[in-house]
N, C-alpha and C positions, 0 to 999 in steps of 0.2 A: 369281597376284596381279598386277593391272595398276595401275600408278601413275596412269594417266590416266582410269580409270573415273569418269565423272561430274564430274570437276574443272571442266571448262569450263562445264557447266550450273549447277553449284553457285556458281561465281564470278559468272555472269550473274545468277543469282537474288539473290545478295548485293548486287550493284551495283544491281539494281532496287529492292531493299529500302531501300537508302540514298536513292535518288531519291524514293521515296514518303515516307520519313521527313522529308526536307527540305521536300517539298511540304506535308506535314502540319503544319509549323511548327518543325521542328528547326533550330537554327543550325549544328549539326555532328552527324555520326553515323558510326559504323562498324558493320559487320556481319561476323561471323565464323562459320565452320563448322568444328567440331572433328570430324575423321573418325576412325573406328575400325573395324578389321576384325581378328578374332582367331579362332584355332582351337587347341584344346589337348586333350591326352589325358593321363589319369592312370592309373597301374597300381599294383597292390600284390600281392606274392607271385605274380607271373606271370599275373595276371588284370587285365583292363581294369576300372577302377572308375568311370570317367566320361569322357565326351567332351563338349566344349563348343564352340560356335561363335556368334559374335555379329557384328553389323554395326550401325553407327550413324553418323548425320550430324546432329550437334546444332547448331542455329542459335542465335545470340544477337545481339541488336541493342542497341546503346548509343547513346542520343541525348542531346544537350546543348541546353538552352534557357537562354541566358545562362549563369549559373553553376550552374544546376540540371541534374542528370543522373539518368537512369534507365536500367535495363537489363531486357530481357525475353528469355526463352528459348522455343524452340519446336521441334517435330519437323518433318521436311521437308514434310509436307502442309499447312502452315499457310496462311492467307490473308494475303498480303503487306500489303494495305491495312489490314486490321484490326489486324495486329501493329504496323505503323508508327504508326497513330493511337493505339493503346493506349500505346505507349512514350512518345509525345509528351505525352499526357494525364498519365501518371505523372510525367514530368519536371517539368511545370508545377506539380504538387502537391508536389514534393519540396523539402526544405530546400536552401539553397545549399551547394555544395561549392567552396571557394575554390581547391582544388588540382587537381581533376579536369579533364582536357582531352585532346584528341587530341594526338598528337605534332606538333611543329612541322613544317610542310611541308618545310622545308629539311633535316630529318633523315631524311625518308622515302627508302627505297631505290628507285632507278629501275632498277637492274640488280643482279644478284647472281650469285655463282659457283655452278657445279654442284658440290655437295659429295658427290656419289655416295652419297646416303642410301638409295636404293631398290634392292632386289634383287628382280628379277622371278621368281626361282625359286619354283615352285609346289610346296609340300610337302604331300603328301596325308595324310589321317588315318592311313592304314596306315603311312606312313613315320614319322610321329610315334610311333605305337604301337610300331613296331619299335625306335626309338631308346630309348624309355622302358623297354621290356623288356630291352634290351641293357645299359643302365645298371644296372638292378636286379640282373640276373643276374651281372654283373661284380662288383658289390659283395657279393652273397651268396656268391660264390665265394672271397672272402678268408677265410682261416682265422681263426676267432674271431667272425665275424659270425653272429648268431643269428636276426635278424628284420629286417623291412623296415618303414619308415614310409611307403614309397611313392616312386614316381618319376614324373616328368612331362616332357612335351615340348610346345613351343608354337611357333606361327608367327603373326605379325600385322603389321598396318600401321596407322600413325597419320599424321594430316596436319592441315594448317591451311589454310583458305581465308579470305582477308581482303580486305575492301574498305572504303575510308574516303571520306568526303565531301571530303577534302583531295586526292584524286586517286590514292591508292595502290590497287593491285589486284594480288594475287598469290596463289600457292598452292604448297605443296610437300608431299611425302609421305616417310615414312621407314619402313623395315621393321624387324622385330625377331624374332629366333629365339632360343629358350631351351631349356635342358635342366637338370634338377635331380634329385637323388636323396638320400634320407636313410635311414640304416640304423642298427640297434642291434647292439651287440656285448656279449658277456657274458651272464650268467644271473641271475635273481632280483633281489636288491637291488644286485647288482654290475653291472647293465646300464648301458651308456653309449651315447649317440647322437652321431652327427656327420653331416655332409652335404658335398656339393660341387655346383657349378652352373657354368653358363656362359651368357652372353647376348651376342649379336652382331647387327650390322645385316645382315651377309651370311651366308647359310646355310653357305657353304663355309668360313667362318672359325671355325665352332663347333669346340670340342674334340671329339675322338672320344668317343662314348658310353661305350665300354668303359673309357677312361682316366678319365672322370669317375666312373664307378662304382667302379673300383679305388681311386681316391684317397679317395672317401667311406668305403669299407670300411676302408682302412688307417688313416684318421684315427680312426674309431670304436674300432678295436682298440687303438690306442696309448693310448686314454683309460681302458682297463680298470685297475682297482685304484688309484684315485686316493687320495692322502693329503691330510690337512689340514696346514697349517703354522701356526706360532704367529703371533700378532699382532706386527707390527713396523713401525717408521717408517723413512723414508728408504730405501725399496726402489726399485730401478730396475726398471720394468715395461717389457717389450718387447711391442708389439702386432704380431701377425702382419698381413699385408696386408689380410686381410678385415676385421679389427677397426680397422686403421689408417685405412681409408676412413671409418670413423665419426668418427675424430678430425678428419679433413679436413672432414667434413660439419659438425662443430661450428664450425670456423673459418668455413665458408661462412655458417652461420646467424648467427654473431656479427657479420659484416660485411654483412648484408643491410640495405639502406636502410630497408625497411619496419619492421624491428625497431628501428633507430636512431630513426626518426621516432616510434615508439610508446614509446621509452625502455625497451625490453625486452631490450636487449643490454648485456652487461657491458663491451663495447668502444665504447660510444656516444660516449665523450669522447676516443677514442684516435686520431683522424685525424692523420696526420703524425707519429705517435709509434711507438716500438718495441713491437710486440705479440708477435713471435716472436723466438727466439734469433737473434743476429747471423749472417748468412750464409744464412738460410732464405728461400725464395721460394715464393709461391703464385700460380699463373697461372690465367687463365680465358680460353678461346678458343672462340667459337661457330662458327668457320670451319674447323675441322679436317676434312679430307677423310675421309669414312667415320667421323667421330667419333660416339661413342655419344649425345651430347647436342648435336650440331651443328644449326644452323638457319641458312638463308640470310637470314632476317629474323626479328625478334621478334614478339610478339603485338600490336604496334602498327605494324608495317611498317618498323621501324628496323633496319638492319644493324649489329650490334655488331662490335667488333674485339678482337683479343687484348689483354688487359690484365695487367700485373703487379700483381695486387691488393695483394700484400705483397712488397716488395723489400728484401733484406738485413735482414729482420725488421721493416721499417717499413711501416705501413699507408698505402696510396696511394689506394684507391678503396672506395666502397660499391657494391653491386649496386643499380642504379637503373632504374626505369620512369619514365614521364613524370610521373605524379601524385606518386610518391614524391620524385622530383627536385624538383618544384615545392615540395613541403612543406619540403624541406631547403634550398631556395634554390640548387639545383645544376642540372645538365643531364643528361638521360637518357644512359646508355651502352649502350642497346639490350639490356637484360636483362629486359624486360617479358614476362611469361608469362600466358596466358589460363587462368583457372581458373573455370569456370562463366561468370558474367557479369562477373567482376572481372578486373583486370589487376594483377599484383603482380610485384616483381622476384625473380629467382632466378639461380643460377649456371648455366653451360652445361657445357663440358668443363673442370672444375676439377681442378687438380693441385697437391698439395703436393710440390714438386720434390725429386728424390732427392739423396742424398749420394754419396760415392765408395766407401764401404765395402760389401763384400758382406754379406748378412745373417748368414752364418756368422761372419764376422769381428766384426760388431757384437755378436752374442751372446757371442762369446769375450771381447770387451773388457769386457763387463758383469761377468763373473766369477761373481757370485752375484746372482740376481734371479728375476723371475717372467715367464714367456712366456705371453701371453694368446691363447687361440684362440676363446674364446666370452665374450660379455658378456650379462648378464641384467638386466632391469629398465630403468626409464626415469629413473634418479636423476641427471638433469642439469638444473640450474637456469640457464637462459640469461640471466636477469636479474642474478644474482649471480656466476655462473660456478662455483658449487659442483658438484662431480662425485663421485658415489658409485654404483658399479655392482657387482652380483654378477659373479663371474668364475670361469672355470676355464681350465686350460691345463697348463703344465709348469714345474717348478722348474728354474732354471738353477744348476748347480753346477760350479765349475771351468771355466766357459765353455762347458758343454755342457748339452743338455736331459737332465735326470737321471731324473725320474719325474713322472707326472701328478698334478695338484693340482685339487681342486674345493672348493666351499663356502667361498669366501673373498670378501671385498669389497675393492675397491681404491678409494681416495678421495684427492681433492686439490681444487684449484681450477683451472679451465681457464686462467685468466690465468697462474698459476704453471706449469702443465703446458706451455703454449705456449712459455714461455721456456726450457724444459729439453728440448726435442725434439732428438734426433739421428736423422736419417733414414739408412736404408741405400740401396742402389742398385737394388733390385729392384721398380721401379714397372711396373705394367701399365696403359698408357694407353688400353686398349680399354674401360675402365669410365668412366662419366660423372663420377664422383668418384674420383680416382686418388691413391694414396699408397703409398710403399714401407713395408717394415718400419720401425717407429719405436720407439726407446728413449726413455723419459721417466724422468728421475731424480726422487728425492725424494718418491715417493708413499707413502701409508700403506696397509698391508695388514692387514685384520682377519681373523684366522683363529680357531683354537681357543683 
């Protein structure tokens, strides 16, 4: 995989597209190319089930005529002049948008750091197949594992090429390598499934395929013979790191400026107020070297900086792009992300920062409670904060994981949950949304 394949020619084409749009009557414009290259292999029961490969360079042009804006998309072989003229004609016929604009020229990045996002390692389909087969074989070798749901390995690259009429011109690429496996333990109606995976920017940083497979198999076997527990209130629920990342994701969604502007966040009136338990901190940093969601500049050419989104439990910032910031009467903080022809704010490397307690000590301190390893369903209302999810995991008794539990529902309100979080120390920052094991008091558990 080469980071530089076509980048210069794509950037030149984007810059020419901007020139043509301005000559066609646009007051301002930006052009973006979202790049994608991927290769993947899936296997099941020792046989290759599928191989896939894809390449794409998706162009989009956004033009402004006064307060009117329009966006169009095209494949690489398009006619520059026709696309520019079409976009301008569409903008002239569009209703005014008082908030849409390019980023202020003063905010545009002129230089940016090398974040080491690109690994030139070329991984062949044979190597991907070998890793997938090794994961599955290691999982099936675990005593009690009876079947496989499949394993897969992938390698890919994504990137952004951006040019604006305000003078910004830049490009970057990031690689991604992944491995995953899912297996079944037990027989008949007593079958249980679990999985494991890893995803990294650098191939050499991936966990060993055999280790991923063994972990998936061991997790599935531990779930055999689950019990139901009675319905009860005021239960302390402990979320393992895989599930805890979902809680951190809910925090990110609730402090997204677009949700605040649409009034679809239950935290929309909480700026400057306490939203998490005292002492807790949520950070977001787009400039982490080799960070999973790092970027030298955002989808509008603005370089963001590390922010304490929530400090000592108090909300300090929304995630903002230029248009969202305009709507809220604020200033962008470089969190704009391209999605098709639109720009919207999103987090980068988000972390719900860890505490001091080892996860084993946190579980021990709970005494009696529920340790969640899987969540089911989409029962989260971000407007009201109401939270209700099917769950399975392990019952905590005398400070230890005692036996597997399934077919229960955990419920509360995110606003209350956020104020009752106790984090452990076991955070893995190699994920774009990172969180340690989390204990949340006062939840309702609906069982038998």
